[in-house]
C-alpha positions in Angstrom: 114.6 58.7 126.1 116.0 57.4 122.9 113.3 59.3 121.0 114.4 62.5 122.7 118.1 61.9 121.9 117.1 61.2 118.3 115.1 64.4 118.1 118.0 66.5 119.5 120.4 65.0 117.0 118.0 65.7 114.1 117.6 69.3 115.4 121.4 69.7 115.7 121.9 68.3 112.2 119.2 70.6 110.8 120.8 73.6 112.5 124.3 72.7 111.1 122.8 72.3 107.6 121.1 75.7 107.9 124.4 77.2 109.1 126.3 75.9 106.1 123.5 77.0 103.7 123.6 80.5 105.2 127.4 80.6 105.0 127.4 79.5 101.3 124.6 82.0 100.5 126.7 84.8 102.2 129.8 83.9 100.2 127.8 83.7 96.9 126.2 87.1 97.5 129.6 88.6 98.5 131.1 87.4 95.2 128.2 88.7 93.2 128.4 92.1 94.9 132.2 92.3 94.2 131.6 91.5 90.6 128.9 94.2 90.4 131.1 96.8 92.1 134.2 96.0 90.0 133.2 98.3 87.0 132.6 101.2 89.5 136.1 100.5 91.0 137.7 100.5 87.6 135.8 103.7 86.7 137.0 105.6 89.8 140.5 104.2 89.5 140.8 105.2 85.8 139.5 108.7 86.5 142.7 109.3 88.5 145.1 107.9 85.9 147.1 109.4 83.1 145.7 108.4 79.7 148.8 106.3 79.1 148.0 104.1 82.1 144.4 103.2 81.2 145.1 100.7 78.4 148.4 99.1 79.6 148.7 95.3 79.9 148.9 94.1 82.6 146.4 96.6 83.9 147.3 99.1 86.7 144.6 98.6 89.3 145.5 101.5 91.6 147.5 104.4 90.0 150.9 105.1 91.7 150.2 108.9 91.2 146.7 110.3 91.6 146.0 112.7 88.7 143.5 115.1 90.3 144.2 117.4 87.5 141.8 115.4 85.3 138.9 116.9 87.4 140.6 120.3 87.4 140.7 120.2 83.6 137.0 119.4 83.3 135.8 122.1 85.8 138.2 124.8 84.8 138.7 124.4 81.0 135.7 122.3 80.0 133.1 124.2 82.0 131.8 121.0 83.7 130.8 123.1 86.7 128.1 124.8 84.7 127.2 121.6 82.9 126.7 119.7 86.1 124.5 122.5 87.4 122.5 122.3 84.2 121.9 118.6 84.7 120.9 119.1 88.3 118.6 122.0 87.5 117.0 120.2 84.6 116.5 116.9 86.5 115.2 118.6 89.7 112.8 120.9 87.9 111.5 118.2 85.6 111.0 115.8 88.5 109.1 118.2 90.7 106.7 119.4 87.9 106.3 115.8 86.6 105.4 114.6 90.1 102.6 117.2 90.3 101.1 116.4 86.9 101.5 112.6 87.3 100.0 112.8 90.8 97.0 114.8 89.6 96.5 112.5 86.6 96.8 109.4 88.7 94.3 110.8 91.3 91.8 111.7 88.5 91.9 108.2 86.9 91.6 106.5 90.3 88.9 108.6 92.1 86.9 110.5 89.5 84.1 109.0 87.4 83.6 110.5 83.9 82.6 109.2 80.5 85.3 107.6 78.5 87.7 107.2 81.5 88.6 103.6 80.7 89.2 104.3 77.0 91.3 107.4 77.8 93.3 105.4 80.3 93.9 102.7 77.7 95.2 105.4 75.3 97.5 106.6 78.1 98.9 103.1 78.6 99.2 102.5 74.8 101.4 105.6 74.5 104.0 103.6 76.4 104.5 101.4 73.3 105.3 104.4 71.1 109.1 104.7 70.9 110.4 108.2 71.7 112.4 108.2 68.5 109.1 108.2 66.5 108.0 111.5 68.1 111.3 113.3 67.8 110.7 114.9 64.4 107.2 116.4 65.1 108.4 117.5 68.6 111.4 119.2 67.1 109.2 121.0 64.6 106.8 122.2 67.3 109.6 123.4 69.6 111.3 125.1 66.8 108.1 127.1 66.2 108.0 127.9 69.9 111.6 129.0 70.0 112.6 126.3 72.5 115.6 125.0 70.6 118.7 125.3 72.8 116.5 125.9 75.8 116.2 123.9 79.0 112.4 123.9 78.8 112.6 122.1 75.4 114.0 119.1 77.4 111.7 119.4 80.3 108.3 119.7 78.6 108.0 116.3 76.8 108.2 114.3 80.1 106.0 116.4 82.4 103.0 114.1 82.3 104.4 110.7 81.2 102.2 107.7 81.0 104.3 105.6 83.4 104.1 108.2 86.1 100.3 108.5 85.8 99.9 104.7 85.9 102.3 104.5 88.9 100.4 107.1 90.9 97.0 105.7 89.9 97.9 102.4 91.6 98.6 104.3 94.9 95.6 106.6 94.7 93.2 103.6 94.4 94.1 102.7 98.0 92.8 106.0 99.4 89.4 105.4 101.1 86.5 107.2 99.3 84.9 107.9 102.7 87.9 110.0 103.7 87.8 112.1 100.5 84.0 112.6 100.8 84.4 113.7 104.4 87.0 116.3 103.3 84.6 117.6 100.6 81.8 117.9 103.1 84.1 120.0 105.3 84.5 122.4 102.4 87.8 121.2 100.8 88.2 122.2 97.2 89.6 119.6 94.9 93.1 121.1 94.8 93.1 121.6 98.6 91.9 117.9 98.9 94.9 116.8 96.8 97.3 118.9 98.8 95.9 118.1 102.3 94.9 114.5 101.9 96.5 112.9 98.9 100.1 114.2 99.2 100.6 113.3 102.9 99.1 109.8 102.5 101.2 108.9 99.4 104.6 110.0 100.4 106.3 106.7 99.6 104.7 106.6 96.2 105.9 110.2 95.4 109.3 109.4 96.7 109.7 106.2 94.7 108.5 107.9 91.5 110.6 111.0 92.1 113.8 108.9 92.3 112.9 107.1 89.1 112.1 110.3 87.2 115.2 112.1 88.5 117.5 109.2 87.4 115.8 109.0 84.0 116.2 112.7 83.3 119.7 112.8 84.7 120.8 110.0 82.2 118.7 111.3 79.3 120.9 111.7 76.3 119.1 111.5 72.9 116.6 114.3 73.3 118.9 116.8 75.0 121.5 116.1 72.3 118.9 117.1 69.7 117.6 120.2 71.5 120.6 121.6 73.2 123.3 123.2 71.0 125.5 125.5 73.1 127.9 124.4 75.7 126.3 126.8 78.3 123.1 124.6 78.1 124.6 121.2 77.8 123.9 118.4 80.2 126.5 115.9 81.5 125.5 113.1 79.2 125.8 115.3 76.1 129.0 116.9 77.3 130.6 113.5 77.8 129.8 112.5 74.3 131.2 115.8 73.1 134.6 114.9 74.6 135.0 112.1 72.1 137.4 112.8 69.3 138.1 110.4 66.4 141.8 111.2 66.5 142.7 111.9 70.1 139.9 110.9 72.5 140.8 111.9 76.1 139.7 108.7 77.8 141.1 109.9 81.2 138.8 113.0 81.0 135.8 110.8 79.9 136.4 108.6 83.0 136.6 111.6 85.3 133.4 113.0 83.7 131.7 109.7 84.1 132.5 109.8 87.8 131.0 113.2 88.1 127.9 111.9 86.3 127.6 108.7 88.4 128.5 110.0 91.9 125.3 112.1 92.5 123.1 109.1 91.5 124.9 106.8 93.9 124.5 109.3 96.7 120.8 109.8 96.0 120.0 106.0 95.7 122.0 105.3 98.9 120.2 108.0 100.9 116.7 107.2 99.5 117.0 103.5 99.0 114.4 102.7 101.7 111.8 105.0 100.1 112.5 103.6 96.7 112.1 100.0 97.7 109.0 100.8 99.8 107.5 102.7 96.9 108.1 99.9 94.4 106.8 97.2 96.8 103.7 99.1 97.8 102.9 100.1 94.2 103.2 96.5 93.1 100.5 95.3 95.5 98.0 98.2 95.1 95.2 98.6 92.7 
């Protein structure tokens, strides 16, 4: 009897300890989340302020008057509607084409056997160590000869078959059973039909995860678009935000509003596809 009572007391004490631990962990995670979200709150708040309210001390956390004209100024007078569409078109087109090439490249390295495959794959991975800045001058010379300066394709082409995407998809493709692929070939599937009918449906999480990564990367891309794109009609959001800066009279309220326009689509995409992104990253980490 005493042993039973002792065990119950120990279980109750253990349960109480777990309860306190869970409560403290919840409070700690809440504080960390609030600290992480604070810059976003300040960004959204400042985008609706007058420029004179941004740098006052003590700070104004919530503006008394919401200045929606900041966004009106950007879309009406600064052509941010066209610029936002340029960013969306460039990022979407680049992501879709890159997914195709990276998927084909990853499938080839995972399931085909040819001479020099390992050496070629090592060269592909080694290209990740080459900084993009080192290739800018030769790329610019090539694209100038191809008349792709101030052209959206001049931004899209360099990232169509990037090494990270090929490696990422190779890890997924190694999990496909060889027997399933051979059975499809016996049934008369061509290699491209095999890729479309077998590989794509079975690697949806991998393509979804890589697609989000590539889209966000291209959306935030600044250096190369700032070199290639010259006219306002072809600018992307990152380049246009930099162009707002003025050494004498920088419109910080417009920069904040433009930053909201730049950040909001990414937040929406990540919130909608967060399960696919997490699943894709986890599955890719344990494959191959």
